[in-house]
C-alpha positions in Angstrom: 192.7 -29.1 48.5 189.2 -30.0 47.5 187.9 -31.7 44.2 187.1 -28.0 43.1 190.0 -26.4 43.8 192.1 -29.3 42.0 190.2 -28.8 38.9 191.1 -25.3 39.3 194.6 -26.2 39.3 194.4 -28.3 36.1 192.7 -25.8 34.1 194.8 -22.7 35.2 198.1 -24.6 34.9 197.0 -26.2 31.5 196.3 -23.2 29.8 199.5 -21.7 30.2 201.4 -24.6 30.1 199.9 -25.3 26.7 199.4 -21.8 25.3 202.7 -20.1 26.7 205.0 -22.5 27.7 204.7 -26.0 25.6 206.7 -28.9 25.9 209.5 -29.1 23.4 210.0 -32.5 22.7 210.9 -32.2 18.4 206.9 -32.4 18.3 204.4 -30.9 20.3 203.2 -33.1 23.2 204.7 -36.3 21.1 202.0 -34.9 18.3 202.9 -35.3 14.7 202.9 -31.1 15.2 205.0 -28.6 16.0 204.3 -26.0 18.1 203.6 -23.3 16.0 201.1 -25.5 14.2 199.7 -26.6 17.4 199.3 -22.9 18.7 197.9 -22.2 15.0 195.5 -24.4 15.6 194.5 -23.5 19.1 193.7 -20.0 18.0 191.8 -21.4 15.3 189.8 -23.0 17.9 189.3 -20.4 19.9 188.5 -17.4 16.9 187.2 -19.2 13.9 186.8 -17.4 10.7 190.4 -15.2 11.4 192.7 -14.3 8.6 196.1 -15.7 8.5 197.6 -11.7 8.7 195.4 -11.6 12.0 197.1 -15.0 13.9 200.8 -13.6 12.0 200.5 -10.7 14.1 199.1 -12.1 17.4 201.4 -14.8 17.3 204.2 -12.9 16.4 205.2 -14.9 13.4 207.5 -14.5 10.3 205.0 -13.5 7.6 206.7 -16.4 4.8 206.9 -18.7 7.8 202.7 -18.7 8.4 202.3 -18.8 5.0 204.0 -22.4 4.7 202.3 -23.5 8.4 198.8 -22.9 7.2 200.0 -24.3 3.6 200.8 -27.3 5.1 197.9 -27.8 7.9 195.6 -26.8 4.8 197.2 -29.9 2.8 196.8 -32.4 5.9 193.4 -31.4 5.4 193.4 -29.6 9.0 192.5 -25.9 8.0 190.3 -24.4 5.1 189.8 -20.9 3.9 186.9 -19.1 2.9 187.0 -15.6 0.9 185.6 -12.6 3.1 182.3 -11.8 1.9 183.4 -8.2 2.7 186.8 -8.5 1.4 187.5 -11.0 -1.4 190.8 -10.1 -1.2 190.8 -11.4 2.7 190.6 -15.3 3.1 189.1 -16.5 6.3 190.5 -19.7 7.8 188.9 -22.2 10.3 189.7 -25.9 11.0 188.0 -28.4 9.6 186.4 -31.6 11.1 189.6 -33.6 11.2 191.7 -30.2 12.6 189.1 -30.1 15.3 189.8 -33.7 16.5 193.6 -33.4 15.9 193.3 -30.2 18.9 191.0 -31.9 21.0 193.5 -34.7 21.3 196.6 -32.3 22.0 194.0 -30.5 24.5 193.7 -34.0 26.1 197.2 -34.7 26.0 198.0 -31.4 27.6 195.4 -31.8 30.2 197.1 -35.7 30.8 200.8 -34.4 31.4 199.3 -31.7 33.9 197.5 -34.3 35.8 200.8 -36.4 36.2 203.2 -33.0 37.0 200.2 -32.3 39.7 200.5 -35.4 40.6 204.2 -35.7 41.4 203.5 -32.7 44.5 202.5 -33.0 47.5 199.1 -30.9 49.3 201.3 -28.0 50.3 202.8 -27.6 46.9 199.5 -27.9 44.8 198.0 -25.3 47.1 201.2 -23.0 46.7 201.1 -23.6 43.0 197.6 -22.6 42.9 198.2 -19.5 44.5 201.4 -18.8 42.0 199.1 -19.2 39.1 196.7 -17.0 39.9 199.3 -14.8 40.0 200.4 -16.0 36.5 197.1 -15.4 35.2 196.8 -11.8 36.9 199.9 -11.0 34.7 199.4 -12.5 31.3 195.7 -11.4 31.3 197.1 -8.2 31.3 196.2 -6.9 27.4 199.8 -7.1 25.5 200.2 -3.8 23.5 202.6 -2.6 20.7 202.7 0.0 18.0 204.0 -0.8 14.6 204.9 1.6 11.3 202.1 -0.5 9.3 203.5 -1.8 5.9 201.1 -2.9 2.7 201.2 -6.1 4.8 198.9 -4.4 7.2 196.7 -3.2 4.8 193.8 -4.8 6.0 194.4 -3.8 9.1 194.5 -0.2 8.2 191.3 0.0 5.8 189.4 -1.6 8.5 190.3 1.3 10.9 190.1 4.0 8.6 186.3 3.2 7.4 185.6 2.6 11.7 187.1 6.4 11.6 185.2 7.6 8.7 182.1 6.2 10.0 182.2 7.3 13.4 183.5 10.6 12.4 181.2 11.1 9.9 184.1 12.6 7.4 183.1 13.4 4.1 186.0 13.7 2.0 187.0 9.6 2.5 190.6 7.8 1.6 190.3 5.2 -1.1 192.2 2.2 -1.0 194.9 4.4 -2.9 195.4 6.7 -0.6 195.8 4.2 2.2 198.2 2.9 0.2 200.2 5.8 -0.2 200.2 6.1 3.5 201.4 2.5 3.7 203.6 2.8 0.8 205.2 6.4 -0.1 208.2 7.2 1.5 207.4 10.4 2.6 204.1 9.2 4.6 204.0 7.0 7.2 200.9 5.1 9.5 201.4 3.7 12.5 198.8 1.2 14.0 198.4 0.0 17.4 197.7 -3.8 18.2 196.0 -5.0 21.8 196.5 -9.0 22.1 197.1 -8.9 18.6 194.1 -6.8 17.1 194.0 -3.8 15.4 192.5 -1.1 18.0 194.1 2.7 16.9 195.7 4.2 14.3 197.5 7.3 13.0 198.8 8.5 9.8 201.2 11.2 8.5 201.6 13.2 5.3 203.8 16.2 4.0 202.1 19.2 4.8 202.7 20.7 1.5 201.7 24.3 2.3 203.8 24.8 5.1 207.9 24.4 4.8 209.2 22.3 7.2 205.9 20.8 8.5 204.1 17.7 8.1 200.7 16.6 9.0 198.9 14.5 11.5 196.2 12.5 10.0 193.6 9.9 10.9 193.9 9.6 15.1 191.4 7.1 16.0 191.4 4.5 19.0 188.2 1.8 18.6 185.9 2.7 21.5 186.6 -0.6 23.3 190.4 0.3 23.3 190.2 3.8 24.6 191.8 4.7 28.1 194.7 2.9 27.7 197.2 5.4 26.2 197.2 4.7 22.7 196.1 7.6 21.7 199.6 8.8 23.3 201.5 6.3 22.3 200.6 6.7 18.7 201.6 10.5 18.8 204.6 9.5 20.3 205.8 7.0 17.6 204.6 10.3 14.8 206.4 12.8 16.0 209.6 10.9 17.0 209.6 9.7 13.1 208.9 13.5 12.0 211.9 15.0 13.8 214.5 11.8 12.7 212.6 12.9 9.2 213.5 17.0 9.3 210.6 18.6 10.1 210.4 21.0 11.9 206.7 21.4 12.7 203.7 18.8 13.2 200.1 20.3 11.9 196.5 19.0 12.5 192.9 19.9 12.1 189.8 19.0 13.9 186.2 19.9 15.1 184.8 21.8 17.9 182.8 18.5 19.0 186.2 16.2 19.2 186.2 17.9 23.1 188.4 14.6 23.7 190.8 14.9 21.0 191.7 18.5 21.4 192.2 18.0 25.1 194.4 15.6 24.0 196.5 17.8 21.7 196.4 20.1 24.2 198.1 18.2 26.8 200.6 17.2 24.2 201.7 20.6 23.4 199.6 21.7 20.2 199.0 24.9 20.0 195.9 27.0 17.7 197.1 28.3 15.1 195.5 30.1 11.5 193.6 27.5 9.1 196.2 25.8 6.8 194.1 24.0 4.6 190.6 23.8 3.0 188.9 20.9 4.8 185.4 21.9 4.6 184.7 19.7 8.1 187.1 21.0 10.3 187.3 24.2 12.6 190.3 24.2 14.6 193.7 24.1 13.4 196.7 23.1 15.6 200.6 22.8 15.6 203.2 21.4 17.5 206.9 22.4 17.2 209.4 19.4 17.6 212.6 21.1 16.8 
């Protein structure tokens, strides 16, 4: 194994050892920080200016626990926040100079530990490990996708996706914050968000259809352009239809436009059939329905 191959082993093993495995000896890598604190600082070193909600979703941590961790790191002068110029209610988090020093030390410790462990292996074992880590990298580099029913905690993500949807589709009658909160908080409505590697990538909403007995309406199905062709729309529609059936609805209605050909094909593939106009949406030209019972 030449020097470049050895460097590849160290770099790849260190990346997954640090981010996905870690060393749990009471404190992370014999530092004064827990593994969760180390993960937060690592993410902020890679993605400065993200919100605590983004970190919580990506790291799959409890909201209260995340809040305590961020507050503790802030009190120790490692993390600071500033109000988002786009949304004054959102706080953008970044590492301070002291925080950058700490994460650099953690990365150095992780590299040293990796070198120590690799030093115990023979030439053949190191080559086998490099091949195994390439397989690990391939598996772990596949984006993690999950669909969640959104709550008030996901208001920022819901607002971002819906505003992007309004601009892309050129929607005239747009939901304001009260309408978005209704999707999230009203028991008779619902909204789902699909996350890819912790990033809000797609959404769909449901609300009762007062004009048709026993029916609900699918609204705001949207997948951000860079996340398309991953099956997110299908997963969101499945979540909506399952919820609607469990809630006792007999049918799901939706409207769309002639120029949204990809959406029309998707609805048809999912079993939606064209029906008569059921609302006064001035932009809608096609109306569809699917019986779910």
